[in-house]
Every structure is written in structure tokens, then in C-alpha cells.
C-alpha positions as CSV (number, residue, x, y, z in Angstrom):
1,X,-41.5,-128.0,-155.4
2,X,-42.1,-124.6,-153.7
3,X,-38.6,-122.6,-151.8
4,X,-39.0,-123.2,-147.7
5,X,-39.5,-120.2,-146.5
6,X,-39.3,-117.6,-143.2
7,X,-40.8,-114.8,-143.8
8,X,-42.4,-114.3,-147.3
9,X,-42.2,-116.6,-150.7
10,X,-40.5,-114.0,-152.3
11,X,-42.6,-113.3,-155.4
12,X,-42.0,-113.0,-159.7
13,X,-41.7,-110.9,-161.8
14,X,-45.2,-109.7,-163.8
15,X,-45.1,-106.9,-166.9
16,X,-42.4,-104.2,-166.2
17,X,-41.5,-101.7,-167.4
18,X,-37.5,-102.6,-166.5
19,X,-36.6,-106.1,-169.1
20,X,-33.8,-107.9,-166.6
21,X,-35.8,-107.2,-162.8
22,X,-34.6,-110.6,-160.9
23,X,-37.5,-112.0,-159.7
24,X,-37.7,-111.2,-155.5
25,X,-36.3,-114.7,-153.9
26,X,-37.8,-116.6,-151.2
27,X,-36.6,-114.5,-147.5
28,X,-34.8,-112.0,-149.7
29,X,-33.9,-108.8,-148.1
30,X,-35.8,-105.9,-150.0
31,X,-32.3,-104.2,-150.7
32,X,-30.6,-107.1,-151.6
33,X,-33.1,-107.2,-154.3
34,X,-32.1,-103.8,-155.0
35,X,-28.9,-103.8,-155.3
36,X,-29.7,-107.4,-157.8
37,X,-31.7,-105.8,-160.6
38,X,-29.4,-102.3,-160.5
39,X,-26.2,-105.2,-161.0
40,X,-28.2,-106.8,-163.6
41,X,-29.0,-103.5,-165.2
42,X,-25.5,-102.2,-165.5
43,X,-26.0,-99.7,-163.1
44,X,-24.6,-98.7,-159.2
45,X,-28.6,-99.0,-157.0
46,X,-28.5,-95.4,-155.8
47,X,-28.6,-94.6,-159.6
48,X,-31.3,-97.4,-159.9
49,X,-33.5,-96.2,-156.9
50,X,-32.9,-92.0,-157.9
51,X,-35.5,-93.2,-161.0
52,X,-37.6,-94.2,-158.8
53,X,-37.8,-92.3,-155.9
54,X,-35.7,-89.0,-157.3
55,X,-36.1,-86.4,-155.0
56,X,-35.6,-89.5,-151.9
57,X,-31.7,-90.2,-150.8
58,X,-33.0,-93.6,-150.2
59,X,-29.4,-95.5,-149.4
60,X,-28.8,-92.7,-146.8
61,X,-30.7,-94.3,-144.4
62,X,-31.8,-98.3,-143.3
63,X,-33.6,-99.1,-146.5
64,X,-34.4,-102.0,-145.0
65,X,-36.5,-100.3,-142.5
66,X,-39.4,-100.1,-145.2
67,X,-41.4,-96.9,-146.1
68,X,-44.9,-96.1,-146.4
69,X,-47.2,-98.0,-149.4
70,X,-47.7,-95.1,-151.6
71,X,-43.5,-94.9,-151.8
72,X,-43.4,-98.9,-153.0
73,X,-45.8,-98.0,-155.5
74,X,-43.6,-96.7,-158.2
75,X,-41.2,-99.1,-157.6
76,X,-43.5,-101.9,-157.6
77,X,-44.9,-100.3,-161.6
78,X,-41.3,-99.9,-163.0
79,X,-40.7,-104.0,-161.5
80,X,-43.5,-105.6,-161.6
81,X,-43.4,-107.2,-157.9
82,X,-46.3,-106.7,-156.6
83,X,-46.6,-103.9,-153.6
84,X,-47.5,-106.2,-151.2
85,X,-44.2,-108.8,-151.8
86,X,-41.9,-105.7,-151.5
87,X,-43.4,-104.7,-148.4
88,X,-42.6,-107.8,-146.8
89,X,-39.3,-108.2,-148.1
90,X,-38.7,-105.3,-145.3
91,X,-37.7,-105.6,-141.5
92,X,-41.4,-104.4,-140.5
93,X,-42.6,-107.7,-140.4
94,X,-40.1,-108.5,-138.2
95,X,-40.2,-106.1,-135.8
96,X,-44.2,-106.1,-135.7
97,X,-44.0,-109.4,-134.6
98,X,-41.1,-108.6,-131.9
99,X,-42.6,-105.2,-130.2
100,X,-46.0,-105.8,-131.2
101,X,-49.0,-105.4,-134.5
102,X,-48.1,-101.4,-134.2
103,X,-49.3,-98.8,-136.7
104,X,-46.1,-97.3,-136.7
105,X,-42.1,-98.9,-135.8
106,X,-40.5,-98.2,-133.2
107,X,-37.3,-94.8,-134.0
108,X,-33.7,-95.9,-132.6
109,X,-32.6,-99.3,-132.3
110,X,-34.7,-101.8,-133.3
111,X,-34.9,-104.8,-130.5
112,X,-32.7,-107.9,-132.1
113,X,-32.5,-106.0,-135.4
114,X,-29.3,-105.4,-135.9
115,X,-28.2,-101.6,-136.7
116,X,-26.1,-100.5,-139.9
117,X,-23.7,-97.9,-137.6
118,X,-24.3,-95.5,-141.1
119,X,-23.1,-92.5,-141.3
120,X,-23.7,-90.9,-145.0
121,X,-23.1,-93.8,-147.7
122,X,-21.5,-95.3,-145.4
123,X,-22.0,-98.1,-142.8
124,X,-20.0,-99.9,-139.5
125,X,-21.8,-103.1,-139.6
126,X,-24.9,-105.0,-139.4
127,X,-25.4,-107.7,-142.6
128,X,-24.1,-111.2,-142.7
129,X,-23.2,-113.5,-144.6
130,X,-22.9,-117.7,-144.9
131,X,-19.9,-118.3,-147.2
132,X,-21.5,-121.6,-148.9
133,X,-24.6,-119.4,-149.3
134,X,-22.3,-117.3,-150.9
135,X,-21.1,-119.5,-153.4
136,X,-24.3,-120.8,-154.8
137,X,-25.2,-119.3,-159.0
138,X,-27.6,-116.9,-157.6
139,X,-26.0,-115.5,-154.1
140,X,-28.3,-112.7,-152.5
141,X,-28.7,-111.8,-148.5
142,X,-31.9,-113.1,-146.4
143,X,-33.9,-111.1,-143.7
144,X,-32.3,-114.2,-141.4
145,X,-28.9,-112.3,-141.7
146,X,-30.3,-109.3,-140.5
147,X,-31.7,-111.0,-137.7
148,X,-30.0,-110.5,-133.4
149,X,-30.6,-113.8,-132.9
150,X,-29.3,-115.2,-136.2
151,X,-25.6,-116.0,-135.8
152,X,-25.4,-119.3,-138.2
153,X,-26.5,-120.3,-141.1
154,X,-29.2,-123.6,-140.3
155,X,-28.7,-124.6,-144.3
156,X,-25.0,-125.9,-143.4
157,X,-24.1,-125.0,-140.3
158,X,-21.7,-122.8,-140.1
159,X,-21.4,-119.3,-137.8
160,X,-21.8,-116.0,-140.0
161,X,-19.3,-113.7,-140.9
162,X,-20.3,-110.1,-141.2
163,X,-16.9,-108.5,-142.6
164,X,-14.5,-109.6,-145.8
165,X,-12.0,-111.7,-144.7
166,X,-9.0,-110.1,-147.1
167,X,-9.7,-106.4,-146.0
168,X,-12.0,-106.7,-143.1
169,X,-14.4,-103.8,-144.7
170,X,-18.1,-104.6,-143.7
171,X,-20.5,-106.3,-145.8
172,X,-22.0,-103.7,-147.8
173,X,-24.2,-104.2,-151.3
174,X,-25.4,-101.8,-152.0
175,X,-22.0,-99.9,-152.7
176,X,-21.3,-102.5,-154.9
177,X,-20.4,-101.1,-158.8
178,X,-21.8,-102.3,-161.8
179,X,-19.7,-105.3,-163.3
180,X,-20.0,-106.5,-159.8
181,X,-21.9,-109.7,-158.1
182,X,-23.1,-109.5,-154.6
183,X,-20.4,-112.1,-153.9
184,X,-17.9,-109.7,-154.1
185,X,-16.7,-107.7,-151.2
186,X,-17.6,-104.1,-151.9
187,X,-14.2,-102.3,-151.3
188,X,-11.4,-105.0,-153.0
189,X,-13.1,-107.1,-155.1
190,X,-13.0,-110.2,-153.1
191,X,-15.6,-113.4,-153.5
192,X,-16.9,-113.3,-150.1
193,X,-17.8,-117.5,-151.0
194,X,-13.6,-118.1,-150.3
195,X,-14.3,-116.9,-146.8
196,X,-13.2,-119.4,-143.9
197,X,-15.8,-119.9,-141.0
198,X,-16.2,-122.0,-138.3
199,X,-19.3,-124.5,-136.8
200,X,-21.7,-123.2,-135.9
201,X,-21.9,-122.8,-131.8
202,X,-25.0,-125.7,-131.2
203,X,-26.5,-123.9,-128.3
204,X,-26.9,-120.5,-130.2
205,X,-28.3,-122.7,-133.1
206,X,-31.2,-124.4,-131.0
207,X,-32.2,-121.3,-129.6
208,X,-32.2,-119.3,-133.1
209,X,-34.0,-122.5,-134.8
210,X,-36.9,-122.5,-131.7
211,X,-37.4,-118.3,-132.6
212,X,-37.9,-118.8,-136.1
213,X,-40.1,-121.9,-136.1
214,X,-42.6,-120.3,-133.3
215,X,-42.4,-116.9,-135.7
216,X,-45.2,-114.7,-133.5
217,X,-46.9,-118.1,-132.3
218,X,-46.9,-119.6,-128.6
219,X,-43.2,-120.4,-126.5
220,X,-42.9,-122.4,-123.7
221,X,-40.5,-120.5,-121.1
222,X,-39.9,-123.7,-118.3
223,X,-44.3,-124.5,-117.9
224,X,-45.4,-121.2,-119.1
225,X,-47.1,-120.5,-122.2
226,X,-45.5,-117.0,-123.6
227,X,-46.4,-115.1,-126.4
228,X,-43.6,-114.5,-129.0
229,X,-43.7,-110.8,-127.5
230,X,-43.2,-111.3,-123.8
231,X,-41.3,-114.8,-124.6
232,X,-38.5,-112.7,-126.8
233,X,-38.3,-109.8,-124.0
234,X,-37.7,-112.1,-121.0
235,X,-35.0,-113.7,-123.9
236,X,-33.4,-110.1,-124.0
237,X,-33.7,-109.5,-120.6
238,X,-31.4,-112.8,-120.1
239,X,-29.1,-111.5,-122.7
240,X,-28.3,-108.4,-121.4
241,X,-28.2,-109.7,-117.7
242,X,-25.3,-111.8,-119.6
243,X,-23.3,-109.2,-121.1
244,X,-23.6,-107.6,-117.2
245,X,-21.8,-110.5,-116.3
246,X,-19.3,-110.9,-118.2
247,X,-18.5,-106.8,-118.5
248,X,-18.5,-106.6,-114.1
249,X,-18.8,-110.4,-112.4
250,X,-19.4,-109.8,-108.9
251,X,-18.8,-113.5,-106.7
252,X,-23.1,-113.8,-106.8
253,X,-23.0,-113.5,-110.4
254,X,-20.3,-116.1,-110.4
255,X,-22.3,-118.3,-108.4
256,X,-25.6,-118.5,-110.0
257,X,-23.9,-119.6,-113.8
258,X,-22.0,-122.1,-111.5
259,X,-25.9,-123.4,-110.6
260,X,-27.1,-123.1,-113.7
261,X,-24.7,-124.1,-116.1
262,X,-23.4,-121.1,-117.9
263,X,-19.5,-121.1,-119.6
264,X,-19.0,-117.5,-118.6
265,X,-15.4,-117.6,-120.6
266,X,-17.4,-118.1,-124.1
267,X,-18.4,-114.5,-123.1
268,X,-16.6,-111.8,-124.3
269,X,-16.7,-108.4,-122.3
270,X,-17.4,-105.6,-124.9
271,X,-15.3,-102.8,-124.0
272,X,-17.7,-100.9,-126.0
273,X,-20.3,-101.1,-124.0
274,X,-22.8,-101.3,-127.9
275,X,-26.4,-102.7,-127.5
276,X,-26.8,-106.0,-128.3
277,X,-28.1,-105.2,-132.0
278,X,-24.6,-103.6,-132.9
279,X,-22.1,-106.8,-131.9
280,X,-21.0,-109.1,-134.0
281,X,-21.6,-113.0,-134.4
282,X,-19.4,-114.3,-132.6
283,X,-20.4,-111.9,-129.6
284,X,-23.6,-112.7,-130.2
285,X,-23.1,-116.8,-130.2
286,X,-22.1,-116.7,-127.2
287,X,-24.1,-114.8,-125.5
288,X,-27.1,-116.6,-127.5
289,X,-25.9,-120.0,-126.0
290,X,-25.8,-119.1,-122.3
291,X,-29.1,-117.2,-122.5
292,X,-30.4,-120.8,-124.1
293,X,-29.5,-122.6,-121.2
294,X,-31.7,-119.7,-119.4
295,X,-34.7,-120.3,-121.1
296,X,-34.9,-124.0,-120.8
297,X,-34.3,-124.2,-117.4
298,X,-37.0,-122.0,-117.1
299,X,-38.3,-119.6,-114.7
300,X,-38.8,-121.2,-110.9
301,X,-35.4,-122.7,-112.2
302,X,-34.2,-119.2,-112.4
303,X,-35.8,-117.7,-108.6
304,X,-34.4,-120.8,-106.7
305,X,-30.9,-119.6,-107.9
306,X,-31.5,-116.5,-108.2
307,X,-32.5,-116.4,-104.8
308,X,-29.7,-118.8,-103.8
309,X,-27.2,-116.7,-105.1
310,X,-28.5,-113.9,-103.7
311,X,-28.3,-111.9,-106.9
312,X,-29.1,-107.4,-106.7
313,X,-32.3,-106.8,-108.3
314,X,-30.1,-104.2,-110.6
315,X,-29.1,-107.7,-112.5
316,X,-33.0,-107.5,-114.2
317,X,-33.2,-104.3,-115.9
318,X,-37.1,-104.5,-116.5
319,X,-38.5,-102.2,-119.5
320,X,-40.8,-99.6,-117.8
321,X,-43.7,-100.3,-119.8
322,X,-44.7,-103.3,-121.4
323,X,-42.8,-105.7,-119.2
324,X,-44.4,-109.5,-119.2
325,X,-45.6,-110.2,-115.6
326,X,-43.9,-113.0,-115.5
327,X,-40.1,-111.2,-115.8
328,X,-41.9,-108.8,-113.1
329,X,-42.4,-111.8,-111.1
330,X,-38.8,-113.5,-111.7
331,X,-37.6,-109.8,-110.6
332,X,-39.2,-110.3,-106.9
333,X,-37.3,-112.4,-105.6
334,X,-34.0,-110.4,-106.6
335,X,-32.3,-109.0,-103.5
336,X,-32.7,-104.4,-103.2
337,X,-29.8,-102.6,-101.8
338,X,-29.7,-99.3,-100.7
339,X,-28.3,-96.7,-102.5
340,X,-24.4,-95.5,-102.0
341,X,-23.2,-91.8,-102.3
342,X,-20.1,-91.7,-104.3
343,X,-16.9,-89.9,-102.5
344,X,-15.7,-87.2,-104.8
345,X,-12.2,-87.8,-105.8
346,X,-9.1,-86.1,-107.3
347,X,-9.3,-86.2,-111.0
348,X,-6.7,-89.0,-112.1
349,X,-6.1,-87.7,-116.1
350,X,-4.2,-91.3,-116.7
351,X,-6.4,-93.3,-119.0
352,X,-7.3,-97.1,-117.6
353,X,-5.9,-100.4,-120.3
354,X,-9.7,-100.5,-120.4
355,X,-10.3,-97.2,-121.8
356,X,-7.7,-97.0,-124.4
357,X,-9.2,-100.3,-125.2
358,X,-12.6,-98.3,-125.6
359,X,-10.7,-95.9,-127.2
360,X,-8.8,-97.8,-129.9
361,X,-12.7,-99.9,-130.7
362,X,-14.4,-97.1,-131.3
363,X,-11.8,-95.9,-133.6
364,X,-12.1,-99.4,-135.4
365,X,-15.6,-98.8,-136.6
366,X,-14.7,-95.3,-138.1
367,X,-12.3,-96.8,-140.4
368,X,-14.3,-99.7,-141.5
369,X,-17.1,-96.6,-142.1
370,X,-15.2,-95.3,-144.2
371,X,-13.4,-97.9,-146.4
372,X,-9.4,-96.6,-144.5
373,X,-9.1,-100.4,-143.7
């Protein structure tokens, strides 16, 4: 029986030059397959890619964002895996489903795609794993483990992890040396399958399963059928609203959240103010669980409760272009306040506790990126 999949079915190796090339597994990330291929042949991943692309340092960028088709041809010829299968293992099909069938993917942070935070060959995050999946005979990383709406493993019901529990280094299989397995930490060598993980957050898992089941199709928001792109845009706006409510709670936002049944205690403020796609699985799970509550309630309930709580129009940051008409309709019930002129105050050199915490978290990210943990 064929292995179930969401984004691609995988592919066998046919008449490739490399004798030990593993097949591309169902839903496997392109970078995961590259690492497994390199380790099978006893060389570092960057050595393997240098053979195929001698003039391109592919690991200095996010290789899972993909390339143009002609750059996949030499890899296909060497490995025997079809070009189309290699392209499907990248994140481009995901971003096309989210932002529309665009010819050129957007620059910068891709919505709903986790950010690696690359500086040279070092990463600050962006890849997750399930400890139970790492214990399989052939562990690998899936496309789902780079998606921001994925915080849990649907097979084992566990929350995903994005760092080594033994040395706190981020997961970066591209830095593995020959002789190691994909399931090992590149920094300390410990088996990631021995990681302890807590149970998945139920509502966040429900949202994850709903999105995966729809994948490019129609989704209902209340009684309104929406395209996949519009539904994901509205959900992303609700996540942004919840982050603002957790970071700067007001009496009105507290009243709205209470009326909607939102658990504000489960949402931890992010001291750095980083985009949602930079956050770890635990922080995202709390936000997604409460976003699911809003999406289940529907737009009519949202507008009713927003009007009663006198929510400000600044709570919903509507995109300048491409906003769904329903989102604009929901924003019309929000109250617009007149701009206030800020008075200039004397400079106080004393740092607030929040500023100190923000600096400390930035330092921790730099340390993880450069393996100084």
C-alpha cells in the first residue's frame, strides 16, 4: 500500500550515477534528502552539493525555498530522482497555495513558513522534529516540519521540538558530519529520538489538521466559503491580533477575549517582537489554539463581540493589497481613534526590564546560531 502523503508522494531513484542514493520519501524536505544522500556516500552535505553546483554555495541560503528548474537537472541526472519530484519536495508548492499561483515567490519572510535565521552556514531555528518519528529505522524531515501552522505530530500526538534537549543547539542536519545519522544533533551528537516531549495542544492540532485536509481547496469561515488563500490570510490576521493582545493587553481586548472564550494565559508575549514565523512550537501552539477558537466562531460572532468590546481598528492590521473582502468588512465595526501627539520627554538612560530581556533573548539567538550554547 502506498504511503499517505500531503504535499508529494516521494520518488524512487532511476538510473542515477550515484550508487547509494536513497529514494525521496513521502513529504520529505529537499534538504533532508540531500543530507541523507550525502551521509550515505560518506561525505558532508556541502561536499555533495559542490559536486553538482560547483559555483554555488547552496547552504548559505534556504535550499528548501527551491531554485529554478534548470538548476535541478544536474542533481536529477546524478541521483536518478526526477526533476519534478525534487521541485515538489521544496517549499514552493506550499507558498503558491498560500499566496496564489505566482510565478516568482515573494522575497523576505514567507507567510506561514518557518524562518531558518541563516547567518553564513549557521541557523537560529526554523526546523522541527517529532522525537518518536526520529526513532524510526529511516528518520527524515518532512515539509510539514517547516510550516508555521504545524506544532504537533499528528501520528504520535506530541508537540514538535526545534532544538536539542541536551545542548540546546538548534536542529541543523545540514551541518552533520560523515558517520552520523539524520536523527543526531549536529553539535553534541546525541540522539534526538531520546527527547522528551509534551502532548500536543488539542485546538492547535485541530487547526493544523483542518488546514492540511483543505490544502489549496475551499474552507468555511462561519457560513462563508473562502479560498485557501483568503482563509489563511484571515487566520494570520487573527494570530497577529492575539499577539498584540498578549503583548499589550487593554481592557477592551481582555473583554473581547473573555467573551470569545480565549485563554489569554496560554499566550506568552514574545519579548523580541519577532514575526510569527520566527517563533518556537510552544509559543505558536498557544496562539494557534486561540486563533482556532476565533475561526470556529465565525465572522458574525467576531463582529458582534468586537463591537460590544469597542475594539480599536489598530487591532487588525489589514494588508495593503490582496486583503479578502470579508476581512475588510470585519474591520468596519472596529473603532478608529484620532491620532494623539506624543510629548517629548527627557532621555532616561535606565533600561526597563523588558528592554533587558529583549537584549538577552537576542544574545541567546546569536549563541545558538554560532553553537556557543
